[in-house]
C-alpha positions as CSV (number, residue, x, y, z in Angstrom):
1,M,30.2,7.9,0.1
2,D,28.1,8.6,3.3
3,I,26.2,5.9,5.0
4,Y,22.9,6.8,3.3
5,T,24.2,6.6,-0.2
6,A,25.9,3.3,0.5
7,S,22.7,1.9,2.3
8,L,20.7,2.9,-0.8
9,T,23.1,1.2,-3.2
10,V,22.8,-2.2,-1.0
11,H,19.1,-1.7,-1.0
12,V,18.7,-1.3,-4.7
13,L,20.9,-4.3,-5.6
14,L,18.8,-6.4,-3.2
15,L,15.7,-5.2,-4.8
16,L,17.1,-6.1,-8.3
17,A,17.9,-9.4,-7.2
18,A,14.7,-10.2,-5.4
19,G,12.8,-8.8,-8.6
20,Y,14.8,-11.0,-10.9
21,W,14.4,-14.0,-8.7
22,K,10.6,-13.4,-8.6
23,T,10.3,-13.2,-12.2
24,F,12.3,-16.3,-12.8
25,Q,10.1,-18.2,-10.3
26,D,6.9,-16.9,-11.9
27,S,8.2,-17.9,-15.5
28,K,9.1,-21.5,-14.3
29,D,5.3,-21.9,-12.9
30,I,3.8,-20.1,-15.9
31,L,5.7,-22.7,-18.3
32,V,4.0,-25.6,-16.5
33,V,0.6,-24.3,-17.0
34,Q,1.4,-23.4,-20.6
35,S,2.6,-27.0,-21.4
36,L,-0.6,-28.4,-20.0
37,N,-2.8,-25.8,-22.0
38,E,-0.9,-26.7,-25.2
39,R,-1.9,-30.3,-24.6
40,E,-5.4,-29.4,-24.3
41,I,-5.1,-27.3,-27.5
42,E,-3.6,-30.0,-29.5
43,L,-6.6,-32.5,-28.4
44,L,-9.1,-29.9,-29.4
45,D,-7.3,-28.8,-32.6
46,D,-8.2,-32.2,-34.2
47,E,-11.7,-31.3,-34.2
48,I,-11.8,-27.3,-34.3
49,H,-9.1,-25.6,-36.5
50,D,-10.0,-21.9,-35.7
51,I,-8.9,-22.2,-32.1
52,D,-7.5,-19.2,-30.3
53,R,-3.9,-20.1,-29.3
54,E,-3.3,-17.4,-26.8
55,T,-1.6,-19.3,-24.0
56,T,-1.9,-18.6,-20.1
57,A,1.7,-17.0,-20.1
58,D,0.8,-14.5,-22.8
59,R,-2.4,-13.4,-21.1
60,Y,-0.5,-13.2,-17.8
61,H,2.4,-11.2,-19.1
62,D,0.1,-8.9,-21.1
63,F,-2.0,-8.3,-18.0
64,R,0.8,-7.8,-15.7
65,L,2.3,-5.2,-18.1
66,Q,-1.1,-3.3,-18.5
67,F,-1.7,-3.1,-14.7
68,L,1.7,-2.4,-13.4
69,S,2.5,0.2,-16.2
70,V,-0.2,2.5,-14.7
71,Y,-0.3,1.3,-11.2
72,G,3.4,2.1,-10.9
73,F,3.3,5.5,-11.8
74,A,0.4,6.3,-9.9
75,V,1.9,5.0,-6.6
76,A,5.2,6.6,-7.5
77,A,3.7,9.9,-7.8
78,D,2.0,9.7,-4.5
79,W,4.9,8.5,-2.6
80,L,7.4,10.8,-4.0
81,Q,5.9,13.7,-2.1
82,G,6.5,12.0,1.2
83,S,10.3,12.5,1.0
84,F,10.0,16.3,1.1
85,M,6.6,17.6,2.2
86,Y,7.2,17.8,5.8
87,S,10.7,19.4,5.4
88,V,9.2,21.9,2.9
89,Y,6.7,23.0,5.6
90,K,9.1,22.8,8.4
91,H,12.4,24.2,7.2
92,R,11.5,26.4,4.2
93,Y,8.3,28.1,5.4
94,E,9.1,27.6,9.0
95,L,5.6,26.6,9.9
96,P,4.8,25.6,13.5
97,E,4.3,21.7,14.1
98,P,0.3,21.9,14.7
99,T,-0.2,24.0,11.5
100,I,1.8,21.3,9.4
101,A,-0.1,18.6,11.2
102,M,-3.5,20.2,10.0
103,L,-2.3,20.5,6.4
104,F,-1.5,17.0,6.4
105,A,-4.9,16.1,8.4
106,T,-7.0,18.0,5.7
107,G,-6.0,15.5,3.0
108,F,-6.8,12.5,5.3
109,L,-10.1,14.2,6.4
110,C,-11.1,14.5,2.6
111,G,-9.9,10.8,1.9
112,G,-12.4,9.7,4.7
113,I,-15.3,11.5,3.3
114,S,-14.7,10.3,-0.1
115,A,-14.2,6.7,1.0
116,T,-18.0,6.6,1.9
117,F,-19.1,7.0,-1.5
118,V,-15.9,6.6,-4.0
119,G,-16.4,3.0,-4.3
120,S,-19.6,3.3,-6.4
121,L,-18.0,6.0,-8.6
122,A,-14.8,3.9,-9.0
123,D,-15.8,2.8,-12.8
124,R,-17.3,6.2,-13.6
125,I,-15.9,9.6,-13.4
126,L,-13.7,10.0,-10.5
127,G,-10.9,7.3,-11.2
128,G,-7.6,8.1,-10.1
129,V,-8.2,11.6,-8.4
130,S,-7.3,11.0,-4.8
131,T,-5.4,8.5,-2.6
132,T,-8.5,6.8,-1.8
133,L,-9.0,5.8,-5.4
134,L,-5.4,4.7,-5.6
135,C,-5.8,2.4,-2.9
136,T,-9.3,0.9,-4.2
137,V,-9.9,1.3,-7.9
138,F,-6.5,-0.3,-9.2
139,E,-6.8,-3.2,-7.0
140,A,-10.5,-3.7,-7.2
141,W,-10.0,-3.6,-11.2
142,M,-7.3,-6.2,-11.1
143,V,-9.0,-8.7,-9.1
144,E,-12.5,-8.2,-10.7
145,N,-11.2,-8.4,-14.3
146,R,-8.2,-10.8,-14.0
147,G,-6.8,-9.6,-17.2
148,T,-9.8,-9.8,-19.3
149,Q,-11.3,-6.6,-21.1
150,K,-14.9,-7.6,-19.9
151,P,-16.3,-5.8,-16.9
152,V,-17.4,-7.6,-13.9
153,E,-21.3,-7.8,-13.5
154,N,-23.3,-7.8,-10.3
155,S,-24.6,-11.5,-9.4
156,P,-28.0,-11.8,-7.6
157,S,-26.4,-14.6,-5.5
158,A,-23.2,-12.4,-4.4
159,P,-22.8,-11.5,-0.9
160,G,-24.3,-7.9,-0.3
161,L,-22.7,-5.1,1.5
162,A,-24.6,-6.0,4.8
163,T,-23.3,-9.5,4.6
164,H,-19.6,-8.4,4.5
165,A,-20.2,-5.9,7.4
166,K,-21.2,-8.9,9.7
167,S,-18.0,-10.7,8.7
168,R,-15.5,-11.2,11.8
169,T,-12.8,-11.9,9.3
170,L,-13.3,-8.5,7.4
171,F,-13.5,-6.8,10.7
172,A,-10.1,-8.0,11.6
173,L,-8.6,-7.0,8.1
174,G,-10.2,-3.6,8.6
175,M,-8.6,-3.1,11.9
176,T,-5.2,-4.2,10.6
177,I,-5.5,-1.8,7.6
178,C,-6.6,0.9,10.2
179,F,-3.6,0.3,12.5
180,L,-0.7,-0.7,10.1
181,E,-1.5,1.8,7.4
182,G,-2.1,4.6,10.1
183,S,1.4,3.8,11.4
184,M,2.7,4.1,8.0
185,Y,1.1,7.6,7.4
186,I,2.4,8.9,10.7
187,M,5.7,7.6,9.9
188,V,5.7,9.5,6.7
189,Y,4.7,12.6,8.7
190,S,7.4,11.9,11.4
191,W,10.4,10.4,10.1
192,S,12.4,13.5,9.0
193,Q,11.9,15.2,12.3
194,A,12.7,12.0,14.2
195,L,16.1,11.5,12.5
196,T,17.0,15.0,12.8
197,S,16.3,15.0,16.5
198,A,18.2,11.8,16.8
199,R,21.2,12.9,15.0
200,D,21.4,16.2,16.8
201,L,21.3,14.2,20.3
202,A,23.7,11.5,19.3
203,F,26.3,13.7,17.5
204,E,26.8,17.4,18.2
205,W,29.1,17.9,15.3
206,A,26.4,16.5,13.0
207,R,23.7,19.0,13.8
208,G,21.8,20.1,10.5
209,K,19.3,18.8,8.0
210,P,20.0,15.1,6.9
211,P,19.8,14.2,3.1
212,F,16.1,13.4,3.3
213,G,15.8,12.4,-0.3
214,L,18.5,9.7,0.1
215,I,16.9,8.5,3.3
216,F,13.5,8.2,2.1
217,A,14.8,6.3,-1.1
218,N,16.4,3.8,1.4
219,F,13.1,3.2,3.1
220,M,11.3,2.6,-0.3
221,C,13.8,0.1,-1.3
222,E,13.1,-1.9,2.1
223,G,11.2,-1.5,1.4
224,P,19.2,2.7,15.9
225,R,16.2,4.8,14.5
226,F,17.2,4.8,10.7
227,W,17.3,1.0,10.7
228,A,14.1,0.7,12.5
229,F,12.3,3.0,9.8
230,C,14.0,0.6,7.2
231,G,12.6,-2.5,8.9
232,F,9.2,-0.9,9.3
233,E,9.3,-0.4,5.4
234,L,10.4,-4.0,4.9
235,C,7.1,-5.1,6.8
236,L,5.2,-2.8,4.6
237,G,6.6,-4.6,1.7
238,I,5.3,-7.7,2.9
239,Y,2.0,-6.4,4.1
240,F,0.5,-5.0,1.0
241,P,0.6,-8.0,-1.4
242,A,-0.4,-10.3,1.7
243,M,-3.3,-8.0,2.4
244,A,-4.2,-7.5,-1.2
245,Y,-4.4,-11.4,-1.6
246,L,-6.6,-11.7,1.5
247,K,-9.1,-8.9,0.4
248,G,-9.3,-10.3,-3.0
249,S,-10.2,-13.7,-1.5
250,L,-12.7,-12.6,1.1
251,V,-14.7,-9.8,-0.8
252,S,-17.1,-10.4,-3.5
253,D,-16.5,-8.8,-6.8
254,A,-20.1,-7.0,-6.9
255,Q,-19.1,-5.1,-3.7
256,R,-15.4,-5.0,-4.0
257,A,-14.7,-1.2,-4.4
258,K,-17.4,-0.2,-2.0
259,V,-15.8,-2.4,0.6
260,Y,-12.3,-1.4,0.0
261,G,-13.4,2.2,0.3
262,L,-15.3,1.7,3.5
263,M,-12.2,0.1,5.0
264,R,-10.3,3.4,4.6
265,V,-12.9,5.4,6.8
266,P,-11.7,4.4,10.1
267,L,-8.1,4.6,8.8
268,N,-8.4,8.2,7.8
269,A,-10.5,9.0,10.9
270,L,-7.7,7.7,13.4
271,T,-4.9,9.4,11.3
272,V,-6.8,12.7,11.6
273,M,-7.2,12.3,15.3
274,A,-3.6,11.4,15.7
275,L,-2.5,14.5,13.7
276,A,-5.0,16.8,15.5
277,T,-3.0,16.1,18.8
278,I,0.2,16.9,17.5
279,E,2.4,19.5,19.5
280,E,5.9,20.9,19.2
281,G,8.7,18.7,20.8
282,D,10.0,15.3,20.8
283,A,7.5,14.2,23.3
284,S,4.5,14.5,21.2
285,R,6.2,12.5,18.7
286,E,7.3,9.7,20.9
287,N,3.9,9.4,22.1
288,R,2.6,8.8,18.6
289,F,5.1,6.2,18.0
290,M,4.2,4.3,21.3
291,F,0.5,4.5,20.5
292,Y,1.0,3.0,17.1
293,S,3.2,0.3,18.2
294,G,0.5,-0.6,20.6
295,M,-2.2,-0.6,17.8
296,L,0.1,-2.9,15.7
297,I,0.5,-5.3,18.5
298,L,-3.3,-5.3,19.0
299,S,-4.0,-5.9,15.3
300,V,-1.6,-9.0,15.4
301,G,-3.8,-10.4,18.0
302,V,-7.0,-9.6,16.2
303,M,-5.7,-11.2,13.0
304,A,-4.6,-14.3,14.9
305,A,-7.9,-14.6,16.6
306,Y,-10.3,-14.1,13.6
307,M,-8.4,-15.0,10.5
308,P,-9.1,-18.5,8.9
309,R,-6.4,-21.0,9.3
């Protein structure tokens, strides 16, 4: 068993353990709420005999299953391509580095354009057709509906788009999304070439193509350079639920899909700019890593300055 297979095995076991622990903790919290609900139902049942006895736990588990069964497959389909796309272009078709970068940039350019209007179409005809929708529609629906079948309605008193645009807190969130998720996309583009180069430099006898599928699977569980990438994916595993909670707390339901879409405009623009400057060689890749490392440090300062305590 090589190091990549052993690492993947350990990561999968840790992921299963963490998932079991989280499910156990959630079940304990739900049982507390359920017991309170049952006491309220017993008091009401003395006067009303046709009461709906569906508990909080039932609604929670039904909603979680409904959301994750669809969202999980959609995210998996999007991320599975990350394991092989660059290596296919580079090693099978032997395309030059700038050409591969332009192929990647095309997708982000389309995402940046669609983000300006896709929010208003999220509940109509375009659901699930692009990465922009993947990162806006599912989360917006989950927060707006909270497990009910009744769609959210616009309220005259809800904050408008202009009000959200003036929020410093949302500006800080937008910058963090731009820099951190931009780093993630550049990592998806660069990780295979970085590991190949590092392996060739470190071990003359190990020249060749590493097992990209196993390595990327290690990244997804976490979710020198190999462990640095694993650590970065671990940070992403913390980032996504934390960011989803913050956006859900700060953005009104009436403008949620639109704001989520607009937040992705600078992200796609910055990613396209980074890909457009790619050249052959290790120096170009190292410059990208240094640039986004600086942007991540900047985003930490912005969040510390503008996020409410």
